[in-house]
Structure formats: C-alpha cells, structure tokens
Kinemage of the C-alpha trace (Angstrom):
@kinemage 1
@onewidth
@group {chain A} dominant
@subgroup {mainchain}
@vectorlist {calphas} color= white
{ca met a 1} P -12.007 -16.638 15.155
{ca ser a 2} L -15.756 -15.664 15.250
{ca thr a 3} L -15.652 -15.574 11.453
{ca leu a 4} L -14.439 -19.109 11.296
{ca arg a 5} L -16.771 -20.328 13.918
{ca glu a 6} L -19.703 -18.980 12.058
{ca ser a 7} L -18.227 -20.362 8.752
{ca val a 8} L -18.039 -23.707 10.387
{ca asn a 9} L -21.993 -23.511 11.937
{ca ser a 10} L -23.112 -22.727 8.006
{ca pro a 11} L -23.661 -25.989 6.270
{ca glu a 12} L -22.794 -24.719 2.886
{ca ile a 13} L -19.294 -22.884 4.064
{ca arg a 14} L -18.463 -25.902 6.034
{ca lys a 15} L -18.474 -27.891 2.660
{ca lys a 16} L -16.455 -25.401 1.090
{ca ile a 17} L -13.868 -25.793 3.695
{ca ile a 18} L -13.989 -29.321 3.706
{ca phe a 19} L -13.171 -29.312 0.130
{ca thr a 20} L -10.301 -27.003 0.271
{ca cys a 21} L -8.602 -28.907 3.059
{ca leu a 22} L -9.210 -32.020 0.758
{ca ile a 23} L -7.519 -30.417 -2.165
{ca val a 24} L -4.612 -29.282 -0.269
{ca ser a 25} L -4.305 -32.910 1.350
{ca val a 26} L -4.287 -34.562 -2.062
{ca leu a 27} L -1.162 -31.802 -3.222
{ca cys a 28} L 0.484 -32.547 0.048
{ca val a 29} L 0.294 -36.343 -0.727
{ca leu a 30} L 1.272 -35.897 -4.483
{ca thr a 31} L 4.577 -34.203 -3.180
{ca leu a 32} L 5.620 -37.538 -1.894
{ca val a 33} L 5.013 -39.211 -5.443
{ca pro a 34} L 8.490 -39.564 -7.154
{ca val a 35} L 8.744 -38.579 -10.970
{ca pro a 36} L 9.133 -41.855 -12.827
{ca gly a 37} L 12.139 -42.333 -15.207
{ca leu a 38} L 14.462 -40.408 -13.020
{ca asn a 39} L 17.392 -41.767 -10.512
{ca his a 40} L 16.164 -40.056 -7.637
{ca ala a 41} L 19.622 -39.733 -5.891
{ca ile a 42} L 21.179 -38.162 -8.760
{ca ala a 43} L 17.911 -36.023 -9.474
{ca thr a 44} L 18.271 -34.544 -6.114
{ca tyr a 45} L 21.851 -33.821 -6.342
{ca tyr a 46} L 20.768 -31.629 -9.377
{ca ala a 47} L 17.975 -30.189 -8.291
{ca ala a 48} L 19.940 -29.004 -5.329
{ca gly a 49} L 22.191 -27.183 -7.777
{ca trp a 50} L 19.285 -25.173 -8.941
{ca gly a 51} L 20.339 -22.638 -5.853
{ca ser a 52} L 18.081 -20.226 -4.685
{ca thr a 53} L 15.870 -20.438 -7.629
{ca gly a 54} L 14.946 -24.054 -6.624
{ca tyr a 55} L 14.531 -22.835 -3.191
{ca ile a 56} L 11.630 -20.571 -4.257
{ca leu a 57} L 10.218 -23.304 -6.474
{ca asp a 58} L 10.189 -25.793 -3.686
{ca ile a 59} L 8.272 -23.285 -1.788
{ca leu a 60} L 5.698 -22.766 -4.676
{ca ser a 61} L 5.482 -26.602 -5.065
{ca met a 62} L 4.735 -27.309 -1.414
{ca lys a 63} L 8.202 -29.101 -0.929
{ca ala a 64} L 7.698 -31.023 -4.077
{ca phe a 65} L 10.835 -29.804 -6.047
{ca glu a 66} L 13.272 -31.155 -3.362
{ca asn a 67} L 11.312 -34.441 -3.408
{ca ile a 68} L 11.576 -34.730 -7.166
{ca ser a 69} L 7.737 -35.300 -7.144
{ca val a 70} L 5.175 -35.348 -9.812
{ca ile a 71} L 4.209 -31.886 -9.055
{ca ser a 72} L 7.622 -30.324 -8.778
{ca leu a 73} L 6.878 -27.275 -10.595
{ca gly a 74} L 3.685 -26.617 -8.371
{ca ile a 75} L 1.651 -23.684 -9.440
{ca tyr a 76} L 4.421 -21.775 -11.442
{ca pro a 77} L 3.622 -22.856 -14.884
{ca phe a 78} L 0.067 -21.792 -13.856
{ca leu a 79} L 1.167 -18.566 -12.875
{ca val a 80} L 3.046 -17.702 -15.777
{ca ala a 81} L 0.175 -18.611 -17.884
{ca ser a 82} L -2.172 -16.414 -16.052
{ca ile a 83} L 0.128 -13.412 -16.533
{ca val a 84} L 0.867 -14.041 -20.152
{ca met a 85} L -2.923 -14.182 -20.659
{ca gln a 86} L -3.500 -10.845 -18.589
{ca ile a 87} L -0.961 -9.046 -20.873
{ca val a 88} L -2.525 -10.458 -24.001
{ca thr a 89} L -5.841 -9.472 -23.089
{ca leu a 90} L -4.818 -6.068 -22.268
{ca ala a 91} L -3.170 -6.082 -25.690
{ca val a 92} L -5.571 -7.552 -27.893
{ca pro a 93} L -8.717 -5.341 -28.652
{ca lys a 94} L -11.007 -8.058 -29.130
{ca leu a 95} L -9.777 -9.972 -25.844
{ca arg a 96} L -10.143 -6.687 -24.193
{ca ala a 97} L -13.982 -6.235 -25.250
{ca leu a 98} L -14.501 -9.638 -24.285
{ca ala a 99} L -13.310 -9.236 -20.977
{ca gln a 100} L -15.628 -6.384 -20.573
{ca met a 101} L -18.804 -8.078 -21.733
{ca gly a 102} L -19.663 -9.303 -18.368
{ca glu a 103} L -20.167 -13.090 -17.127
{ca glu a 104} L -20.002 -14.673 -20.602
{ca gly a 105} L -16.933 -12.986 -21.687
{ca gln a 106} L -15.239 -13.888 -18.188
{ca lys a 107} L -16.135 -17.524 -19.091
{ca thr a 108} L -14.414 -17.147 -22.388
{ca ile a 109} L -11.072 -15.720 -20.989
{ca thr a 110} L -11.148 -18.345 -18.202
{ca lys a 111} L -11.405 -20.856 -21.102
{ca leu a 112} L -8.429 -19.348 -22.773
{ca thr a 113} L -6.581 -18.989 -19.530
{ca arg a 114} L -6.845 -22.713 -19.143
{ca ile a 115} L -5.585 -23.742 -22.390
{ca ala a 116} L -2.615 -21.240 -21.828
{ca ser a 117} L -2.045 -23.261 -18.696
{ca ile a 118} L -2.206 -26.468 -20.299
{ca val a 119} L 0.486 -25.025 -22.742
{ca ser a 120} L 2.573 -23.794 -19.997
{ca ala a 121} L 2.473 -26.869 -18.370
{ca val a 122} L 3.710 -28.996 -21.163
{ca val a 123} L 6.593 -26.194 -22.220
{ca phe a 124} L 7.935 -26.309 -18.664
{ca ala a 125} L 7.828 -30.065 -18.269
{ca ala a 126} L 9.712 -30.000 -21.378
{ca leu a 127} L 12.173 -27.831 -19.985
{ca tyr a 128} L 12.493 -29.896 -16.775
{ca cys a 129} L 13.356 -32.972 -18.776
{ca val a 130} L 16.251 -31.088 -20.340
{ca gly a 131} L 17.203 -29.877 -16.845
{ca met a 132} L 17.122 -33.529 -15.494
{ca arg a 133} L 18.769 -35.095 -18.646
{ca tyr a 134} L 21.644 -36.343 -16.862
{ca ala a 135} L 19.425 -38.039 -14.125
{ca val a 136} L 17.495 -40.490 -16.264
{ca thr a 137} L 17.515 -43.851 -14.908
{ca thr a 138} L 19.514 -46.479 -16.874
{ca ser a 139} L 17.316 -49.428 -15.867
{ca ile a 140} L 15.092 -48.699 -18.896
{ca asn a 141} L 15.301 -47.175 -22.391
{ca tyr a 142} L 16.456 -43.420 -21.999
{ca trp a 143} L 13.827 -42.267 -24.469
{ca val a 144} L 11.404 -44.236 -22.655
{ca ala a 145} L 12.214 -42.907 -19.424
{ca ile a 146} L 12.537 -39.334 -20.519
{ca val a 147} L 8.990 -39.409 -22.089
{ca leu a 148} L 7.612 -40.900 -18.763
{ca cys a 149} L 9.409 -37.980 -17.033
{ca gly a 150} L 8.063 -35.210 -19.253
{ca val a 151} L 4.432 -36.964 -19.355
{ca ser a 152} L 4.179 -37.226 -15.404
{ca ile a 153} L 5.567 -33.689 -15.121
{ca ala a 154} L 3.110 -32.170 -17.492
{ca val a 155} L 0.075 -33.994 -16.089
{ca gly a 156} L 1.248 -32.763 -12.253
{ca asn a 157} L 1.831 -29.242 -13.678
{ca ala a 158} L -1.907 -29.485 -15.311
{ca phe a 159} L -3.277 -30.801 -12.096
{ca cys a 160} L -1.912 -27.805 -9.923
{ca gly a 161} L -3.752 -25.331 -12.235
{ca trp a 162} L -6.908 -27.423 -12.104
{ca cys a 163} L -6.865 -27.350 -8.583
{ca val a 164} L -6.481 -23.798 -8.568
{ca glu a 165} L -9.486 -23.296 -10.543
{ca leu a 166} L -11.284 -25.793 -8.155
{ca leu a 167} L -10.682 -23.859 -5.290
{ca asn a 168} L -11.617 -20.742 -7.058
{ca thr a 169} L -15.190 -22.066 -7.807
{ca lys a 170} L -15.826 -24.525 -4.945
{ca gly a 171} L -13.207 -23.495 -2.001
{ca ile a 172} L -13.204 -20.823 0.628
{ca gly a 173} L -10.640 -18.219 -1.434
{ca asp a 174} L -8.439 -17.512 -4.209
{ca gly a 175} L -7.087 -20.970 -5.114
{ca leu a 176} L -3.422 -19.389 -5.773
{ca thr a 177} L -3.296 -17.797 -2.317
{ca ile a 178} L -4.531 -20.570 -0.546
{ca ile a 179} L -1.733 -23.141 -2.288
{ca leu a 180} L 0.898 -20.541 -1.618
{ca val a 181} L -0.144 -19.937 2.232
{ca ala a 182} L -0.175 -23.667 2.528
{ca gly a 183} L 3.335 -24.109 0.770
{ca ile a 184} L 5.088 -21.480 2.965
{ca leu a 185} L 3.473 -22.647 6.091
{ca arg a 186} L 4.523 -26.512 5.443
{ca asn a 187} L 8.313 -24.615 5.462
{ca ile a 188} L 7.929 -22.827 8.652
{ca pro a 189} L 9.323 -26.226 10.527
{ca his a 190} L 12.334 -26.678 8.046
{ca glu a 191} L 13.339 -22.670 8.624
{ca leu a 192} L 13.111 -22.940 12.312
{ca val a 193} L 15.213 -26.066 12.238
{ca lys a 194} L 17.529 -24.498 10.123
{ca cys a 195} L 17.945 -21.220 12.307
{ca phe a 196} L 18.671 -23.297 15.250
{ca asp a 197} L 21.277 -25.086 13.513
{ca asp a 198} L 22.783 -21.958 12.219
{ca ala a 199} L 23.044 -20.730 15.873
{ca asn a 200} L 24.007 -24.023 17.473
{ca ser a 201} L 27.532 -23.201 16.956
{ca leu a 202} L 27.521 -20.788 19.667
{ca gly a 203} L 26.090 -23.560 21.884
{ca val a 204} L 22.464 -25.334 22.583
{ca leu a 205} L 21.335 -22.575 24.593
{ca pro a 206} L 22.057 -19.616 22.537
{ca gly a 207} L 20.798 -21.500 19.730
{ca ile a 208} L 17.458 -22.139 21.194
{ca ile a 209} L 17.353 -18.551 22.371
{ca tyr a 210} L 18.103 -17.391 18.846
{ca ala a 211} L 15.427 -19.512 17.343
{ca val a 212} L 12.591 -18.413 19.961
{ca cys a 213} L 13.716 -14.837 19.571
{ca gly a 214} L 13.339 -15.495 15.529
{ca ala a 215} L 9.909 -16.902 15.828
{ca leu a 216} L 8.704 -14.216 18.281
{ca phe a 217} L 10.127 -11.564 15.724
{ca cys a 218} L 8.397 -13.414 12.843
{ca ala a 219} L 4.875 -13.462 14.997
{ca gly a 220} L 4.998 -9.718 15.425
{ca val a 221} L 5.900 -8.778 11.825
{ca leu a 222} L 2.960 -11.176 10.889
{ca phe a 223} L 0.471 -9.024 13.472
{ca phe a 224} L 1.760 -5.805 11.800
{ca val a 225} L 0.932 -7.296 8.269
{ca leu a 226} L -2.408 -8.285 9.499
{ca leu a 227} L -3.209 -4.602 10.860
{ca val a 228} L -1.859 -3.194 7.666
{ca asn a 229} L -4.191 -5.589 5.396
{ca met a 230} L -7.300 -4.642 7.582
{ca gly a 231} L -6.546 -0.925 7.948
{ca glu a 232} L -8.660 1.312 5.844
{ca lys a 233} L -9.765 4.904 4.660
{ca lys a 234} L -13.411 5.699 5.083
{ca leu a 235} L -14.790 7.824 2.198
{ca arg a 236} L -18.368 9.359 2.946
{ca ile a 237} L -20.309 10.034 -0.035
{ca ile a 238} L -23.476 12.187 0.173
{ca phe a 239} L -26.186 12.269 -2.349
{ca ser a 240} L -28.564 14.934 -2.810
{ca lys a 241} L -32.122 14.136 -2.344
{ca arg a 242} L -35.182 15.877 -4.129
{ca thr a 243} L -38.725 15.949 -2.758
{ca val a 244} L -41.515 15.367 -5.024
{ca gly a 245} L -45.032 15.619 -3.300
{ca met a 246} L -44.713 13.345 -0.287
{ca lys a 247} L -41.912 11.395 -1.271
{ca gln a 248} L -37.813 11.787 -1.621
{ca tyr a 249} L -35.913 10.488 -4.618
{ca gly a 250} L -32.087 9.827 -4.768
{ca met a 251} L -29.602 7.309 -3.210
{ca gln a 252} L -28.811 6.729 0.264
{ca asn a 253} L -25.543 8.198 1.807
{ca gln a 254} L -22.904 5.854 1.638
{ca val a 255} L -19.464 5.025 3.539
{ca ile a 256} L -16.905 3.282 1.109
{ca pro a 257} L -14.221 1.616 3.102
{ca leu a 258} L -10.730 2.027 0.865
{ca lys a 259} L -8.187 -0.140 2.121
{ca val a 260} L -4.710 0.453 2.487
{ca ala a 261} L -3.325 -2.566 0.735
{ca gln a 262} L -5.664 -1.802 -2.015
{ca ala a 263} L -3.909 -4.651 -4.458
{ca gly a 264} L -3.664 -7.213 -1.651
{ca ile a 265} L -0.903 -9.685 -2.117
{ca thr a 266} L -0.885 -9.849 -5.725
{ca pro a 267} L 1.860 -7.596 -6.870
{ca val a 268} L 4.420 -9.855 -4.544
{ca ile a 269} L 3.071 -13.023 -6.358
{ca tyr a 270} L 3.387 -11.484 -9.700
{ca thr a 271} L 6.835 -10.009 -8.861
{ca leu a 272} L 8.141 -13.180 -7.930
{ca thr a 273} L 6.795 -15.211 -10.922
{ca val a 274} L 8.149 -12.447 -13.363
{ca thr a 275} L 11.770 -12.009 -11.963
{ca leu a 276} L 12.106 -15.698 -11.310
{ca leu a 277} L 11.317 -16.452 -15.062
{ca pro a 278} L 14.865 -15.882 -16.649
{ca ser a 279} L 16.590 -17.902 -13.609
{ca val a 280} L 14.079 -20.856 -14.068
{ca ile a 281} L 14.464 -21.160 -17.760
{ca ile a 282} L 18.523 -20.973 -17.446
{ca ala a 283} L 18.655 -23.494 -14.438
{ca met a 284} L 16.604 -25.932 -16.562
{ca val a 285} L 18.777 -25.764 -19.799
{ca ala a 286} L 22.054 -25.351 -18.182
{ca ser a 287} L 24.343 -28.331 -17.916
{ca pro a 288} L 26.399 -28.818 -14.753
{ca ser a 289} L 29.558 -27.967 -16.539
{ca asp a 290} L 28.545 -24.576 -17.836
{ca ala a 291} L 30.366 -21.181 -16.795
{ca ser a 292} L 30.084 -19.716 -13.632
{ca trp a 293} L 27.623 -16.933 -14.765
{ca ile a 294} L 25.195 -19.618 -14.849
{ca thr a 295} L 25.452 -20.092 -11.289
{ca val a 296} L 25.172 -16.498 -10.799
{ca trp a 297} L 21.862 -16.649 -12.598
{ca lys a 298} L 20.474 -19.800 -10.539
{ca asn a 299} L 21.145 -17.619 -7.481
{ca leu a 300} L 19.727 -14.220 -8.868
{ca pro a 301} L 17.145 -14.256 -6.457
{ca thr a 302} L 19.643 -14.154 -3.337
{ca ser a 303} L 21.918 -11.749 -4.939
{ca ala a 304} L 22.098 -7.880 -4.887
{ca ala a 305} L 21.435 -7.476 -8.344
{ca tyr a 306} L 17.819 -8.800 -7.811
{ca ile a 307} L 16.996 -6.281 -5.146
{ca pro a 308} L 16.431 -3.278 -8.011
{ca phe a 309} L 14.490 -5.594 -10.285
{ca phe a 310} L 12.177 -6.641 -7.412
{ca ile a 311} L 11.349 -3.013 -6.433
{ca val a 312} L 10.602 -1.972 -9.695
{ca phe a 313} L 7.986 -4.509 -10.251
{ca ile a 314} L 6.418 -4.284 -6.868
{ca val a 315} L 5.716 -0.951 -7.566
{ca phe a 316} L 4.557 -1.469 -11.161
{ca phe a 317} L 2.151 -4.198 -9.978
{ca thr a 318} L 1.110 -2.355 -6.863
{ca tyr a 319} L -0.369 0.496 -8.964
{ca ile a 320} L -1.727 -1.577 -11.778
{ca phe a 321} L -3.825 -3.816 -9.438
{ca ala a 322} L -4.790 -0.796 -7.242
{ca met a 323} L -6.095 0.855 -10.285
{ca met a 324} L -8.323 -2.466 -10.897
{ca gln a 325} L -9.845 -2.054 -7.222
{ca phe a 326} L -10.297 1.678 -7.088
{ca asn a 327} L -10.438 3.747 -10.052
{ca pro a 328} L -10.391 7.640 -9.246
{ca phe a 329} L -11.367 8.631 -12.662
{ca asp a 330} L -14.382 6.186 -12.822
{ca met a 331} L -15.469 6.915 -9.119
{ca ser a 332} L -15.537 10.652 -9.790
{ca thr a 333} L -17.836 10.247 -12.601
{ca gln a 334} L -20.346 8.105 -11.002
{ca ile a 335} L -20.463 10.341 -7.969
{ca lys a 336} L -21.288 13.309 -10.433
{ca gln a 337} L -23.674 11.309 -12.506
{ca asn a 338} L -25.599 10.218 -9.311
{ca gly a 339} L -25.727 13.942 -7.861
{ca gly a 340} L -23.370 13.107 -5.058
{ca tyr a 341} L -20.409 14.421 -3.317
{ca ile a 342} L -17.720 13.776 -1.115
{ca gln a 343} L -18.254 15.062 2.717
{ca gly a 344} L -16.021 18.284 2.894
{ca ile a 345} L -15.304 18.347 -1.003
{ca lys a 346} L -16.838 20.141 -3.514
{ca pro a 347} L -18.488 18.322 -6.475
{ca gly a 348} L -16.877 18.291 -9.820
{ca lys a 349} L -12.827 19.169 -10.187
{ca pro a 350} L -12.113 19.135 -6.576
{ca thr a 351} L -13.780 15.646 -6.296
{ca ser a 352} L -11.282 14.633 -9.039
{ca gln a 353} L -8.263 16.149 -7.727
{ca tyr a 354} L -9.126 14.544 -4.232
{ca leu a 355} L -9.454 11.079 -5.258
{ca met a 356} L -6.448 11.194 -7.140
{ca ala a 357} L -4.408 12.371 -4.261
{ca leu a 358} L -6.100 9.824 -1.957
{ca tyr a 359} L -4.998 6.999 -4.864
{ca asn a 360} L -1.584 8.187 -4.991
{ca asn a 361} L -1.430 8.341 -0.993
{ca leu a 362} L -2.784 5.048 -0.737
{ca asn a 363} L -0.590 3.436 -3.309
{ca ser a 364} L 2.572 5.143 -2.038
{ca ala a 365} L 1.775 3.639 1.721
{ca asp a 366} L 1.131 0.250 -0.085
{ca cys a 367} L 4.422 0.490 -1.777
{ca phe a 368} L 6.363 1.444 1.161
{ca tyr a 369} L 4.925 -1.120 3.222
{ca leu a 370} L 5.807 -4.221 0.794
{ca ile a 371} L 9.109 -2.860 -0.035
{ca val a 372} L 10.361 -2.590 3.348
{ca leu a 373} L 8.992 -5.813 4.597
{ca cys a 374} L 10.040 -7.823 1.554
{ca val a 375} L 13.150 -6.029 0.571
{ca val a 376} L 14.735 -5.432 3.901
{ca pro a 377} L 15.341 -8.980 4.970
{ca met a 378} L 16.669 -9.441 1.318
{ca ala a 379} L 19.383 -6.723 2.094
{ca leu a 380} L 19.841 -8.166 5.938
{ca ser a 381} L 20.672 -11.626 4.451
{ca phe a 382} L 24.028 -10.399 3.202
{ca ile a 383} L 25.055 -9.912 7.040
{ca pro a 384} L 26.259 -13.698 7.957
{ca ile a 385} L 24.220 -13.896 11.071
{ca phe a 386} L 21.021 -13.231 8.961
{ca asn a 387} L 22.034 -15.692 6.304
{ca gly a 388} L 18.725 -17.302 4.677
{ca ile a 389} L 15.960 -14.830 5.619
{ca ser a 390} L 16.220 -13.486 2.069
{ca phe a 391} L 12.298 -14.316 1.596
{ca gly a 392} L 11.236 -14.359 5.073
{ca gly a 393} L 9.585 -11.021 4.394
{ca val a 394} L 7.880 -12.231 1.472
{ca gly a 395} L 6.518 -15.197 3.239
{ca leu a 396} L 4.883 -13.490 5.915
{ca val a 397} L 3.377 -10.853 3.679
{ca leu a 398} L 1.951 -13.712 1.609
{ca val a 399} L 0.890 -15.464 4.844
{ca gly a 400} L -0.902 -12.537 6.418
{ca gly a 401} L -2.516 -10.916 3.246
{ca gly a 402} L -3.631 -14.597 2.407
{ca phe a 403} L -5.659 -14.879 5.620
{ca ile a 404} L -7.055 -11.585 5.395
{ca glu a 405} L -8.264 -12.382 2.071
{ca met a 406} L -9.558 -15.300 2.998
{ca lys a 407} L -11.435 -13.986 5.856
{ca thr a 408} L -12.949 -11.134 3.651
{ca leu a 409} L -14.008 -14.067 1.280
{ca leu a 410} L -15.776 -15.784 4.279
{ca glu a 411} L -17.413 -12.933 5.583
{ca asn a 412} L -18.881 -11.806 2.149
{ca thr a 413} L -20.057 -15.841 1.857
{ca leu a 414} L -21.703 -15.565 5.309
{ca lys a 415} L -23.696 -12.389 4.312
{ca thr a 416} L -24.570 -14.035 0.786
{ca glu a 417} L -25.958 -16.854 2.719
{ca glu a 418} L -27.708 -14.888 5.312
{ca glu a 419} L -29.368 -12.981 2.483
{ca lys a 420} L -30.646 -16.326 0.832
{ca leu a 421} L -32.016 -17.520 4.235
{ca lys a 422} L -33.888 -14.161 4.837
{ca gln a 423} L -35.147 -14.321 0.941
{ca ala a 424} L -36.314 -18.069 1.529
{ca gly a 425} L -38.037 -16.977 4.899
{ca lys a 426} L -40.089 -14.226 3.133
{ca asp a 427} L -40.652 -16.807 0.098
{ca lys a 428} L -42.179 -19.132 2.618
{ca arg a 429} L -44.318 -16.826 4.760
{ca his a 430} L -45.621 -15.560 1.030
{ca lys a 431} L -46.503 -18.938 -0.030
{ca asn a 432} L -48.276 -19.736 3.354
{ca tyr a 433} L -50.035 -16.299 3.358
{ca asn a 434} L -51.377 -17.077 -0.495
{ca lys a 435} L -52.761 -20.506 0.843
{ca lys a 436} L -54.639 -19.202 3.442
C-alpha cells in the first residue's frame, strides 16, 4: 500500500496509472460492442459450444467472447504472434544477432512483432468467421455480412495488441499482465455466483457457507502466491580491492537478490497459449454436426489428457525464462573477470558449480510451486463437488504474480523518479553557483 500511495503522489507515475485505467476501461466498454454481420442469439449458441476452450478465451478477452464482441479473441492472437516471433528470433541467426544489438535491435524486433501480431489478428479473424459461418445474419447479403464480421474482429484483435504495446510504454507495467489480471478479476463475481448455485441444491445456508469458504480459501492461496513471488535468496558477492598509494581500487561488495519465482508468471501465460492453440483452431473450423472427437478437442483444457501437456510445457518455459533472468554461466564469468567471489565459496570452478546448483534448486522449487497450484485444481475438478475449479489455480497464480510484477515496476519507477529529482537539484545548485 505504501508503494501505491507514493506512486499516486508522484505526478509522472499518477499519469501512468490514470492512462492504464483508461485503457482497461476502453477495453471493458468494447466487450459490450457486438460484432456486426452476426445474429447475436445464434452466435451466442455456437460460442457456448466451444466448451472449455471458449471459457478460457472468455477470460483472455475480459468476457468479450461470451458477449460476441468485436474483441472476442482478446489478446490471444497477440500472444500467439509474440511466441512465434520469439521462436523465430532464436532460430534465425540474423534476428538473434539483431536482438543482441541493444536498443536499436530491440526496436526492430518490436516492429517485426507488431507486424506478426497484425498478421495473426487477420488469420484468427478469418478462422472466427469460419466458426461463425452458420450464425451470419440474413437481413443483409451473406458475403457483406461475413466481410463485416471478419474486418471488425481483425481490427478488434489488432487493437488489443496495440493496447498491450501502449501499456508497455506508457502504463504502469507489462501490458499482457495487466489485461490478463483485469480479465480474471472481472470474472470473479461470476465464479462466486456459480459456486453458490452449485451448492444451492443443499439449501440456501449451506450454499452461502460453501461460497464463503471457497472465497476464504482462494484468499489464503492468493496470499501464499504473493509470499512465494516475494521470496528471494540473497547472494553476497565480495570483490577484491587493491591499494595504490592512498587510494583503493575495485568494485563495491554486492548483495544480489535472486527470486524463487525467477520466471514469474510468463511460463503460465505461454503454456496456456501453446496448449490451447489446437483446441482453438479445431473449435473454429469444426461444424456443429462433426463427430464426437471434435467435442473432446473443444473440451481438452478440462480433460485428464490435458494435464501431462500442461506440466511438460510449464517445466520447459520455467527453465527457459529463468535462464533469461539468471544465467549461472554468465554470472560466474562476470564475477571472475571482476576479481570477485561468493561469500563462503572459492572462486573458479566451485563458484560455477554452486551457481548451477542454486539455479537448479530455485527452478525446481518454482516448477513445483506452479505445478501444485495450477494442476491440483485441474485434478480436483473431476470430483463432482469441485466441478468448475479447473483453472482457479491458474487464475490465482496470474493475479498474485501480476500484482507483484506491477509492484516491482512501480518501485523501480519511483527510484528512477527520485534519481531524476536528485539530479535536477544538483544541476540547479550547480547553475546557481556558476551565476555567483
């Protein structure tokens, strides 16, 4: 709360907070704008037939999918484009070298990602039209209606991607995280009502008790998520100093905090995106009269077969993104080059072995934490009384981790603003001194 209070008191950060709220509000309003060219009642019926795949898309689009809105697919096309661009950047040597060229290279990669997101928006808009081909309105020409539908969905998808970039540059945090958290928070009242309805068959009082207990349990899990995301291992690095005459040369000793959840919530976001892609495509191109295996694919995210895929991708993305945050080989080389050593560890090979063991331990703990919180609700959902909680753990991980990421970014922004004010004060005093 102190971070938020200080942020509100800062004029620059207050502008970013207001801008972020404005963008989220605009997206919430757009979730109520219907897609032109479709019969809303029929389209709602077909959207309900997308099963659990449609349920996840509904969260990613802040309830726009259920409303048959112009932003029905939300940030999903942008997520797919981002993942494809990251894979292509790693696979193509020229792009990989470009990404390592600093700020200019990153700008070029950002432009390419923007182009990829527009292409993805158009492709998914075309697939959406295929999926809604039986829900086209009969009041105007069929092809005119289908073109109106496709163009509006493509523009809506591209607009969501643009909002992510705006939040990245002018908002208070990562755009994807902010929109995801907003979508999950908007879905909470609906889930509480559904929880009460499921237990209402036992009576009004048991239903209320069941809903309240569920809310309290979720609050406890969310508190645990916050604790894990704030947990860190402090690595103390001591640098040798040499004395020349009356002066000492060498770097100051450092304490580097290594978070337990090094990868943050990115593995969960990427896992959802990748594992959901086949189901989304099949749900879009399938017709209502297709075989039962189509229904199985549409409901794959809530099936037992989905859990192994989810675990594999969670582990894979956790290790990949943790390596980007904390590379033991690079850190060991930098410590050696600067004449430093870790307190209690001999320099050289023992340092490399210690850092690698630390990297593995932190990632193992992170993987275990994500798997338990995300997968256990999926397994419990097969018990009738816990039906509907499949992605409750995923939602809590995203909300808790998202709040911590935004808090960290706000703290860093506050430090930057303080340094700017100090530097401005020094410049002002220096200017006044020169006048005298």
